[in-house]
C-alpha positions in Angstrom: 27.0 -64.3 35.5 26.7 -63.9 31.7 29.4 -64.5 29.2 29.6 -61.9 26.4 31.3 -62.6 23.0 33.4 -59.5 22.2 32.7 -60.0 18.5 29.2 -58.7 19.2 30.7 -55.2 19.5 31.3 -55.1 15.8 34.3 -54.2 13.7 36.7 -52.8 16.3 39.2 -51.9 13.5 36.8 -49.2 12.4 37.1 -45.8 14.0 33.4 -45.2 13.6 32.6 -48.4 15.6 34.9 -47.4 18.4 33.5 -43.9 18.6 29.9 -45.3 18.7 30.8 -47.4 21.8 32.7 -44.5 23.4 29.7 -42.3 23.0 27.3 -44.8 24.5 29.4 -45.8 27.5 30.8 -44.2 30.6 34.4 -44.0 29.2 35.8 -40.9 30.8 39.5 -40.9 30.4 39.5 -43.8 27.9 41.1 -43.0 24.5 40.4 -44.9 21.3 43.8 -46.6 21.7 42.9 -47.7 25.3 39.5 -48.9 24.2 40.9 -50.9 21.4 43.5 -52.5 23.7 40.8 -53.6 26.1 37.9 -54.0 23.7 37.8 -57.8 23.9 38.5 -57.9 27.6 37.0 -57.0 30.9 37.1 -53.2 30.6 35.2 -53.1 27.4 32.9 -55.9 28.4 32.1 -54.3 31.7 31.4 -51.0 30.0 29.2 -52.8 27.4 27.3 -54.5 30.3 25.8 -51.2 31.2 24.6 -50.7 27.6 23.1 -54.2 27.6 21.4 -53.8 30.9 23.6 -56.3 32.7 25.3 -55.7 36.0 27.7 -58.7 36.1 29.8 -60.0 33.2 32.2 -62.8 33.0 34.4 -62.6 29.9 37.4 -64.5 28.6 39.7 -61.6 28.1 42.7 -61.5 25.8 44.0 -58.6 27.8 43.5 -60.4 31.0 46.0 -62.2 33.1 47.8 -65.5 32.5 49.2 -67.5 35.4 52.0 -70.0 35.2 51.8 -72.5 38.1 55.2 -74.2 38.2 55.8 -77.1 40.5 59.2 -75.7 41.8 61.7 -72.9 41.3 64.5 -75.4 42.0 64.6 -76.6 38.4 66.3 -74.5 35.7 63.7 -75.4 33.1 61.0 -73.7 35.2 62.9 -70.5 35.6 63.6 -70.3 31.9 60.0 -71.3 30.9 58.7 -68.5 33.2 60.9 -65.8 31.6 59.8 -67.0 28.2 56.1 -67.2 29.2 56.3 -63.6 30.5 57.7 -62.5 27.1 55.1 -64.4 25.2 52.3 -63.0 27.4 53.6 -59.5 26.8 53.6 -60.0 23.1 49.8 -60.9 23.3 49.0 -58.0 25.7 48.3 -60.4 28.6 49.2 -59.8 32.2 51.4 -62.4 33.8 52.1 -64.0 37.1 54.4 -66.9 38.1 53.8 -69.1 41.2 56.1 -71.6 42.8 54.2 -74.7 43.9 57.1 -75.9 46.0 56.6 -79.5 44.9 53.2 -79.6 46.6 50.1 -80.3 44.5 47.7 -79.2 47.3 49.5 -75.8 47.3 49.1 -75.6 43.5 45.4 -76.3 43.8 45.1 -73.4 46.3 47.2 -71.2 44.0 44.9 -72.1 41.0 41.8 -71.2 43.0 43.4 -67.9 44.2 44.4 -67.0 40.7 41.0 -67.7 39.3 39.3 -65.8 42.1 41.6 -62.8 41.6 40.8 -62.5 37.9 43.2 -64.7 35.9 41.6 -65.7 32.7 44.0 -68.4 31.7 46.3 -70.9 33.6 49.2 -73.0 32.6 49.7 -75.9 35.1 53.2 -77.5 35.4 52.6 -79.9 38.2 54.8 -82.4 40.2 52.1 -85.0 39.7 48.5 -85.3 38.5 46.7 -85.3 41.7 45.3 -81.8 41.4 44.5 -81.8 37.7 40.9 -83.0 37.9 40.0 -80.5 40.6 41.7 -77.6 38.8 39.8 -78.5 35.6 36.5 -78.6 37.5 37.2 -75.2 39.1 38.2 -73.7 35.8 34.9 -75.0 34.2 32.9 -73.6 37.0 34.4 -70.1 36.6 34.8 -70.2 32.8 38.5 -69.9 32.9 40.7 -71.6 30.4 43.2 -74.1 31.7 46.1 -76.0 30.1 48.4 -78.6 31.5 52.0 -79.6 30.5 53.9 -82.7 31.4 52.8 -84.4 34.7 49.1 -85.4 34.7 46.7 -88.0 35.8 47.1 -90.8 33.3 44.0 -91.6 31.3 42.3 -88.4 32.4 42.0 -86.2 29.3 40.5 -82.8 28.4 37.6 -84.7 27.0 36.7 -85.9 30.5 36.6 -82.3 31.7 35.1 -79.5 29.6 36.1 -77.1 26.8 37.8 -75.0 29.4 40.5 -77.7 29.8 41.7 -76.6 26.4 45.1 -78.4 26.0 47.3 -81.1 27.4 50.6 -81.1 25.6 54.1 -82.7 26.2 57.1 -83.5 24.1 57.0 -87.0 22.6 59.3 -88.3 25.3 59.5 -92.0 24.5 61.3 -91.5 21.2 63.3 -88.5 22.6 64.7 -90.3 25.6 65.3 -93.5 23.7 67.3 -91.2 21.3 69.5 -89.7 23.9 70.1 -93.1 25.5 71.0 -94.5 22.1 73.7 -91.7 21.8 75.1 -92.8 25.2 75.1 -96.5 24.5 76.6 -96.1 21.1 79.4 -93.9 22.5 80.2 -96.2 25.4 80.2 -99.3 23.1 82.6 -97.6 20.7 84.8 -96.1 23.4 84.8 -98.7 26.2 83.5 -101.8 24.4 80.2 -101.5 26.4 79.8 -101.5 30.2 77.5 -100.7 33.1 75.1 -97.8 33.0 73.2 -96.0 35.8 69.9 -94.2 35.7 69.1 -91.1 37.8 65.4 -90.6 37.3 63.0 -87.9 38.2 59.9 -87.9 40.6 58.5 -91.4 41.2 54.9 -91.5 39.7 55.5 -88.5 37.5 53.8 -89.5 34.2 56.6 -88.1 32.0 59.3 -89.8 34.2 57.6 -93.1 33.4 57.6 -92.4 29.7 61.3 -91.4 29.7 62.2 -94.5 31.6 60.4 -96.6 29.0 62.3 -94.9 26.2 65.6 -95.3 28.0 65.0 -99.0 28.6 64.0 -99.6 25.0 67.3 -98.4 23.8 69.3 -101.1 25.5 67.9 -103.8 23.2 70.2 -102.6 20.4 73.3 -102.6 22.5 73.8 -106.0 24.1 77.2 -105.1 25.6 75.6 -102.5 27.9 73.6 -103.0 31.0 71.5 -100.8 33.2 72.7 -101.9 36.7 71.0 -99.5 39.0 68.8 -96.4 39.4 67.6 -93.9 42.0 65.3 -90.9 41.8 66.9 -87.5 41.6 63.6 -85.6 41.8 64.4 -83.6 38.7 66.7 -81.2 40.7 70.5 -80.9 41.1 70.8 -81.4 44.8 68.8 -84.6 45.1 70.4 -85.9 41.9 73.9 -85.3 43.3 73.0 -87.3 46.4 71.4 -90.1 44.4 74.5 -90.4 42.1 76.8 -90.5 45.1 74.8 -93.3 46.5 74.8 -95.2 43.2 78.5 -94.7 42.7 79.2 -96.3 46.1 77.4 -99.4 44.9 78.6 -99.4 41.3 82.0 -97.8 41.1 82.9 -99.3 37.7 80.2 -97.6 35.6 80.8 -95.9 32.2 77.6 -94.0 31.6 74.7 -92.4 33.3 71.3 -91.6 31.8 69.9 -88.5 33.6 66.1 -87.9 33.4 66.6 -84.1 32.7 69.4 -81.6 32.4 69.1 -80.5 36.0 69.6 -84.1 37.0 72.5 -84.2 34.7 74.1 -81.3 36.4 73.8 -83.1 39.8 75.3 -86.2 38.2 78.3 -84.2 36.8 78.9 -82.7 40.2 78.9 -86.1 41.9 81.3 -87.5 39.3 83.7 -84.7 39.9 83.5 -85.1 43.7 84.3 -88.8 43.2 87.4 -87.9 41.2 85.9 -88.9 37.8 85.9 -86.8 34.7 82.4 -86.4 33.1 82.7 -86.8 29.4 85.9 -88.8 29.7 85.6 -91.5 32.4 81.8 -91.5 32.5 79.5 -90.3 29.8 76.3 -88.4 30.7 73.1 -87.6 28.8 70.1 -85.6 29.9 66.8 -84.1 28.6 65.0 -80.8 28.1 67.6 -78.6 26.5 68.2 -76.1 29.3 70.9 -73.5 29.0 73.2 -75.3 31.4 72.6 -78.6 29.6 73.5 -77.0 26.2 76.6 -75.4 27.7 77.7 -78.8 29.3 77.4 -80.4 25.8 79.6 -77.6 24.4 82.2 -78.1 27.1 82.2 -81.9 26.6 80.9 -82.7 30.1 77.5 -83.9 28.7 77.1 -86.0 25.6 73.5 -85.2 24.6 70.1 -83.9 25.5 66.7 -83.8 24.0 66.0 -80.2 23.2 62.5 -79.2 24.1 63.4 -75.5 24.7 61.5 -73.9 27.6 60.7 -71.0 25.2 58.8 -73.4 22.9 56.6 -74.5 25.7 55.9 -70.9 26.6 54.9 -70.0 23.1 52.8 -73.0 22.4 50.7 -72.7 25.5 50.4 -68.9 25.6 49.3 -68.8 22.0 46.7 -71.5 22.6 45.3 -69.7 25.6 45.2 -66.4 23.7 43.3 -68.1 20.9 40.6 -69.7 23.0 40.2 -66.5 25.0 39.4 -64.8 21.6 36.8 -67.3 20.6 38.8 -69.9 18.6 37.7 -73.5 19.1 40.2 -76.3 18.8 39.3 -79.5 17.1 39.4 -82.7 19.1 42.7 -83.7 17.7 44.2 -80.3 18.8 43.3 -80.7 22.5 46.1 -83.2 23.2 49.4 -82.5 21.4 52.9 -83.7 21.2 55.9 -81.7 20.1 59.1 -83.2 18.7 62.3 -82.9 20.8 65.5 -82.7 18.8 68.5 -84.8 19.9 71.3 -82.3 20.6 74.9 -83.2 20.6 78.3 -81.5 20.0 77.4 -81.7 16.3 74.5 -79.2 16.5 74.7 -77.6 19.9 76.2 -74.3 18.5 73.0 -73.7 16.6 70.9 -74.3 19.8 73.2 -72.0 21.9 73.0 -69.2 19.4 69.2 -69.2 19.2 68.1 -70.2 22.7 70.9 -69.5 25.2 73.3 -66.7 23.9 70.6 -64.9 22.0 70.6 -61.7 24.2 67.5 -59.6 23.4 66.6 -61.6 20.3 63.4 -63.6 21.0 63.9 -67.3 19.9 60.3 -67.4 18.5 57.8 -65.2 16.9 55.2 -66.0 19.6 52.4 -64.1 17.9 52.9 -66.2 14.8 52.1 -69.3 16.8 48.6 -68.0 17.2 45.8 -68.9 14.8 43.9 -65.8 15.8 46.7 -63.3 15.4 47.8 -65.0 12.2 44.8 -66.9 10.8 46.5 -67.5 7.4 50.2 -67.7 8.1 50.3 -69.1 11.6 53.4 -71.2 12.3 54.0 -73.5 15.2 57.8 -73.1 14.6 58.3 -76.7 15.8 56.9 -80.1 14.8 53.6 -80.4 16.6 51.2 -83.4 16.1 48.3 -85.1 17.9 49.1 -87.0 21.1 48.6 -90.8 21.1 47.4 -91.7 24.6 48.3 -95.3 24.1 51.9 -94.4 23.5 51.9 -91.7 26.3 50.5 -93.9 29.0 51.5 -97.4 27.9 51.9 -99.8 30.8 50.0 -97.6 33.3 46.8 -99.1 34.7 43.5 -97.7 33.5 40.8 -96.7 36.0 38.0 -99.2 36.5 35.5 -98.9 33.7 37.7 -96.5 31.7 36.8 -96.2 28.0 38.3 -94.0 25.2 36.7 -90.6 25.0 34.3 -90.6 22.1 35.7 -87.3 20.6 39.2 -88.7 20.7 38.2 -92.0 19.0 36.2 -90.2 16.3 39.1 -87.8 15.6 41.5 -90.7 15.3 39.4 -93.0 13.1 37.5 -90.4 11.1 40.3 -88.6 9.4 40.7 -85.5 11.6 43.8 -86.9 13.3 45.8 -87.1 10.1 44.2 -83.8 8.8 45.5 -82.0 11.9 48.9 -83.6 11.6 49.2 -82.6 7.9 47.9 -79.0 8.6 50.5 -78.4 11.3 53.2 -79.9 9.1 52.2 -77.6 6.3 52.3 -74.5 8.5 55.6 -75.3 10.1 58.0 -72.9 8.3 60.5 -71.5 10.8 62.7 -74.5 11.7 63.2 -75.2 15.4 66.9 -75.8 14.8 67.9 -72.7 12.9 68.2 -69.0 13.4 65.5 -67.0 15.2 62.9 -65.5 12.9 64.0 -62.1 14.4 67.7 -62.6 14.0 68.1 -60.5 10.8 65.7 -57.8 12.0 
């Protein structure tokens, strides 16, 4: 199989160029508009193969299909992220498919292989753990399909250990974010109750991001000596299991004043368990979460939840879809751009109305200009529309054992020590124009 760079076809903004290709190829029934829509993708590439004397062509196609492999449909964040990714894909002319991994990494591996074999040109993996990441990255490289990964991963395994086709690993900077929401909780219980006992309802054991959030949570207690984390159980990032975990914890620790939930779905399970126990969330027991889901934001507005760290499912959708579109169109990320953090914003009753207006009660108004997140679609005025910066693997995976013989990837070290790291940070800062906490860029249109 031979890969063709679509830029070899010339200036496809010129009518004469398009007419030349139409005249040389078997394009019966294909209009100029259709040709232009597919010019960089499989239709035009396959047609061009006949001209170039090749019978089989593999091409990274911007009008191809993007697949979002979510680890479950039981989590609200996934459903919201899928809807937003579908919208983002549509804005870039990409086909879209969503697959439910049912909390099974082996199933996700099969789904990735099926999607690649059926013609998907780009994959977003959102996994329950990191066990399938290496194999999916290898299969993506073998088939020249671009692959990206969000949240759960195999610690100390980076895109540099795979190939250029593993184009991006990105997560919110969770340590600071979860320390921040925990600080909101501990400050409030100290002021309201004079301190007290706190519970934790975590996510999936071994989930890399769950570990980071727990470290951030635990770090917050150092500043609040009158509070104590007395117990925790996993809620598996969903409401049902979190309700059961909270009920179990309440039977052991009935005199608690606060609960740190590891995401907003967990927080919803916590709230339900408190109600079932005759306790008033937001009054008798204070609750915080993470992620900024619609229900989490509404719970803050109603007073049942104190705070969340707003990641916005739509931001994830835009960041990853724009990156995949860019690499499909020949753009090459620098080393410092292949592992990224984005900044979560602590959301409380003080700013939740802004979040609700833009991300929850926005109707048909897109929360982001997805195309403007792309360096290909907007080479001069691209805008991440959120604070994005290089990921520090020592912060992300602190405390987790390194594999035997592990060393820092050379490209990562060179970027971090040679100036590229700070250059990328500054560039993204300079291009960040539309504030994450503010009106949609389309609100006035």
